[in-house]
C-alpha positions in Angstrom: 0.0 0.0 0.0 2.8 2.4 0.9 4.5 1.5 -2.4 1.4 2.5 -4.3 1.1 5.8 -2.5 4.7 6.7 -3.3 4.1 5.9 -7.0 1.1 8.1 -7.1 3.0 11.0 -5.3 5.9 10.7 -7.8 3.5 10.9 -10.7 1.8 14.0 -9.2 5.2 15.6 -8.7 6.3 15.0 -12.3 3.0 16.3 -13.6 3.3 19.5 -11.5 6.9 20.0 -12.8 5.7 19.6 -16.5 2.8 21.9 -16.1 4.9 24.7 -14.5 7.7 24.8 -17.1 7.5 27.7 -19.6 8.8 28.3 -23.1 10.8 31.3 -24.2 10.5 31.7 -28.0 12.6 34.0 -30.2 11.4 36.1 -33.2 14.6 37.1 -34.8 13.2 39.6 -37.4 15.3 38.4 -40.3 18.2 37.0 -38.3 19.1 33.4 -37.7 16.4 31.1 -36.4 16.8 30.1 -32.8 15.5 27.1 -30.8 13.1 28.0 -27.9 14.3 27.7 -24.3 12.4 25.6 -21.8 12.7 27.0 -18.3 11.0 27.2 -14.9 8.9 30.3 -14.1 11.2 33.1 -12.9 14.4 31.1 -13.6 17.2 33.3 -14.8 18.3 32.2 -18.2 21.1 33.2 -20.6 19.8 34.8 -23.7 21.3 33.9 -27.1 22.9 36.5 -29.4 21.6 36.0 -32.9 23.4 37.0 -36.1 22.0 39.0 -39.0 24.2 40.0 -42.0 24.8 43.7 -42.2 23.2 44.4 -38.8 24.2 44.8 -35.1 22.1 43.1 -32.5 20.6 45.6 -30.0 18.8 43.1 -27.6 15.5 41.3 -27.2 12.4 43.4 -26.8 9.3 42.6 -24.8 6.9 45.6 -24.7 9.0 48.5 -23.6 11.7 46.3 -21.9 15.0 45.4 -23.6 17.0 42.3 -22.5 20.5 41.5 -23.7 22.3 38.8 -21.8 20.1 37.4 -19.0 16.4 37.5 -18.0 13.7 35.6 -16.2 10.0 35.3 -17.1 6.9 34.1 -15.2 5.1 32.6 -18.2 5.4 31.6 -21.9 7.1 34.5 -23.6 8.1 35.6 -27.1 11.0 38.0 -27.4 11.6 40.1 -30.5 15.1 40.9 -31.8 16.0 44.6 -32.3 18.6 45.4 -35.0 20.5 48.4 -36.2 21.8 48.5 -39.8 25.6 48.6 -39.9 27.3 51.7 -41.4 30.1 51.4 -43.9 32.6 53.9 -45.3 32.5 54.5 -49.0 35.5 56.3 -50.4 35.7 57.7 -53.9 39.3 58.3 -55.2 40.7 59.8 -58.3 43.1 58.1 -60.8 46.1 59.2 -58.6 44.4 58.0 -55.4 43.5 61.5 -54.2 40.3 61.2 -52.1 37.4 62.9 -53.8 34.7 62.0 -51.3 34.2 60.0 -48.1 30.8 59.1 -46.8 29.0 56.8 -44.3 26.4 54.6 -45.9 24.1 52.1 -44.2 23.9 48.5 -45.2 22.2 47.9 -48.6 21.7 51.7 -49.2 23.3 53.7 -51.9 26.3 56.1 -51.8 26.1 59.4 -53.6 29.0 59.8 -56.0 30.8 63.2 -56.0 30.7 65.6 -59.0 32.4 63.8 -61.9 36.1 64.6 -61.7 38.2 66.1 -64.5 41.5 65.1 -65.9 43.2 67.0 -68.7 43.3 65.0 -71.9 40.8 62.4 -70.7 37.1 61.9 -70.2 35.6 60.5 -67.1 33.5 57.4 -67.8 32.5 56.1 -64.4 33.7 54.2 -61.3 35.4 50.9 -61.1 32.6 49.4 -59.0 29.0 50.0 -57.9 28.1 52.6 -55.4 24.6 51.1 -54.9 23.5 48.4 -52.4 26.6 48.9 -50.2 27.4 45.7 -48.2 30.8 46.5 -46.7 33.5 49.2 -46.6 34.1 50.2 -50.2 36.7 52.2 -52.2 35.8 53.2 -55.8 38.3 54.7 -58.2 37.5 57.0 -61.1 37.9 55.5 -64.6 39.0 57.6 -67.5 39.4 57.1 -71.2 42.1 58.9 -73.0 40.8 61.6 -75.3 40.8 60.7 -79.0 43.5 62.1 -81.3 42.2 64.1 -84.3 39.6 66.1 -82.5 39.7 69.8 -83.4 38.8 72.3 -80.7 37.9 76.0 -80.9 38.0 78.3 -77.8 34.9 80.3 -76.9 34.0 82.5 -73.9 32.5 79.6 -72.0 35.1 77.1 -72.8 36.2 74.8 -75.8 33.9 73.3 -78.3 34.7 70.3 -80.6 34.3 71.7 -84.2 35.4 68.6 -86.2 37.2 65.3 -86.2 40.1 64.4 -88.5 40.7 60.8 -87.4 39.2 57.5 -88.5 38.7 55.7 -85.2 35.4 53.8 -84.7 35.3 54.7 -81.0 36.1 58.1 -79.6 36.1 59.8 -76.3 35.6 63.6 -75.9 37.7 65.0 -73.0 36.1 67.0 -70.3 39.1 69.5 -70.2 41.2 70.8 -73.0 44.1 73.3 -72.4 42.9 73.7 -68.8 39.3 74.7 -69.7 36.0 72.8 -69.9 34.9 71.2 -73.1 31.3 72.6 -73.2 29.8 71.7 -76.6 29.9 69.6 -79.8 29.8 72.2 -82.6 27.5 72.4 -85.6 28.3 69.7 -88.2 31.2 68.5 -86.0 30.8 64.8 -87.1 28.6 65.4 -90.1 28.2 62.3 -92.3 31.0 60.4 -90.5 30.8 56.8 -91.9 33.2 55.1 -89.5 32.1 56.2 -86.1 30.4 53.5 -84.0 30.8 54.6 -80.4 31.1 58.0 -78.7 31.6 58.9 -75.0 30.7 62.4 -74.1 32.0 64.2 -70.9 29.9 65.6 -68.0 31.3 69.1 -68.8 29.2 69.2 -72.0 26.3 71.7 -72.2 25.2 71.5 -75.8 25.1 69.1 -78.7 25.0 71.3 -81.8 22.8 71.3 -84.9 23.6 68.3 -87.2 26.5 67.3 -84.8 26.1 63.6 -85.7 24.0 64.1 -88.8 23.9 60.8 -90.9 26.5 59.0 -88.8 24.9 55.9 -90.0 27.1 53.4 -88.1 26.8 55.2 -84.7 25.2 52.7 -82.3 26.4 53.8 -78.9 26.5 57.3 -77.4 25.7 58.7 -73.9 24.0 62.0 -73.3 25.4 63.4 -70.0 23.0 65.0 -67.5 24.8 68.3 -68.0 23.6 68.6 -71.6 20.9 71.3 -71.8 20.1 71.0 -75.5 20.2 68.4 -78.3 20.3 70.5 -81.4 18.3 70.4 -84.6 18.9 67.2 -86.6 21.7 66.4 -84.2 21.2 62.6 -84.8 19.3 62.8 -88.1 19.3 59.4 -89.8 21.6 57.7 -87.2 20.0 54.4 -88.3 22.2 52.2 -86.1 21.1 53.8 -82.8 18.9 51.3 -80.9 18.7 52.8 -77.5 19.1 56.3 -76.0 18.6 58.0 -72.7 17.7 61.7 -72.9 18.1 64.0 -69.9 18.2 67.3 -71.9 15.5 69.9 -71.2 15.3 70.7 -74.9 15.2 68.1 -77.7 15.2 70.3 -80.7 13.6 69.9 -84.1 14.2 66.6 -86.0 16.9 65.6 -83.4 16.3 61.9 -84.0 14.5 62.2 -87.3 14.7 58.8 -89.3 16.5 56.9 -86.5 14.7 53.9 -87.9 16.1 51.3 -85.5 15.6 53.3 -82.4 13.6 50.9 -80.2 14.2 52.3 -76.7 13.9 56.0 -75.9 14.1 56.9 -72.2 13.1 60.5 -71.4 14.2 61.5 -67.9 12.1 63.9 -65.8 14.4 66.8 -66.7 13.0 66.9 -70.3 10.6 69.8 -70.8 10.4 70.4 -74.6 10.0 68.0 -77.5 10.3 70.1 -80.6 8.9 69.6 -84.1 9.5 66.1 -85.6 12.1 65.2 -83.1 11.2 61.4 -83.3 9.8 61.5 -86.9 10.3 58.3 -88.7 11.5 56.2 -85.7 9.7 53.2 -87.3 10.9 50.6 -84.8 9.6 52.5 -81.7 6.8 50.5 -80.0 6.2 52.4 -76.8 7.6 55.4 -74.9 7.1 57.1 -71.5 6.7 60.9 -71.6 7.2 62.3 -68.1 5.0 65.0 -66.7 8.0 67.4 -66.8 7.3 67.7 -70.6 5.2 70.8 -71.0 5.8 71.6 -74.7 5.2 69.2 -77.6 5.4 70.4 -81.2 3.9 69.0 -84.4 4.8 65.7 -86.0 6.4 64.3 -82.8 5.7 60.7 -83.8 4.8 61.0 -87.4 5.8 58.0 -89.5 6.2 55.8 -86.4 4.0 52.9 -87.6 5.0 50.5 -84.8 4.1 52.9 -82.0 1.2 51.5 -79.9 1.4 53.1 -76.5 2.6 56.4 -75.2 2.8 56.2 -71.4 2.8 59.0 -68.9 2.1 59.6 -65.2 -1.5 59.1 -64.3 -2.1 62.8 -63.5 -0.6 63.8 -66.8 -2.8 61.7 -69.2 -5.3 64.5 -69.8 -2.5 66.9 -70.6 -1.1 64.6 -73.2 -4.6 63.9 -74.6 -4.9 67.7 -75.0 -1.7 67.7 -77.0 -2.8 64.8 -79.2 -3.1 67.0 -82.3 0.5 68.2 -81.8 1.6 64.6 -81.6 0.3 64.3 -85.2 -1.0 60.8 -85.6 0.3 60.4 -89.1 0.9 56.8 -90.2 0.7 55.6 -86.6 -0.5 52.2 -85.5 -4.3 52.1 -85.6 -4.3 51.0 -81.9 -2.3 53.9 -80.7 -3.1 54.9 -77.1 -2.1 57.5 -74.5 -2.1 55.6 -71.2 -1.1 56.0 -67.5 2.2 54.4 -66.7 1.6 50.8 -65.5 2.4 50.0 -61.9 6.0 49.1 -61.3 
């Protein structure tokens, strides 16, 4: 009988122990997953330190309380990890290792590059790595391309302009500085009817691309338009039939600027563009769609005439009615019968 009583008591004690244990769970908020801890009520336990790439652990949160190394709890509890994004140093250096900019950037955020540097006889073409989505301390060095021989310059009040080219290279780079002064423009007819030119790199010092600057450069397939360029001149790229893609930041895209660029499929207009002049995309027969930002407040006649593949012109939702009002200026001459002006689709 006594033996039976002891067995019953043991079972009761075990049952009491099981029912009074508590579970401490951990919600790591993107960090490593952790196994819950089983403990007694109010037992002091050591808290784990989780790991999360690019972050520093700040402790476990319960309501307004923060716990770091040890804690005790009276009942089942879930703790939530608090994190701070790590900060990394991004350094931009010149070709000679001179520091151009140093900045602190949080994990997975973007650094802001400094103003494009200048180097006499060269054109700046970018950085030797990405300044976006920073994951660690990073050093980025300026990359330059040596200016092309055979370029002819003429000095003006505001700086030098390129007036012509006497070489035969298929790829050229315009320098940002010549004789100690900025190169500010590509002159009128500078590369008129050049039949060897395939690639051109323009510097950030440039303000203007002159009338007929690259007129009938029929092999030209690659060129950048720097954000510094304020105007793309009349017929600047007239009949550049090898151009397939172009990004345009210039406020003014002048008359017939890309007239008869028949293979131009991708035209990106940045929100710095304000004026699209007469016939500037006339005859871009491979163009299927285009986005016109709400910054564009002036559209002249025949903008997309003889663009038979064009189906959709997109714009910001609030700008659809403005473009509809300018529909006559767009001049729907030989356009696709299903041509529409639509709000930009959700990204």
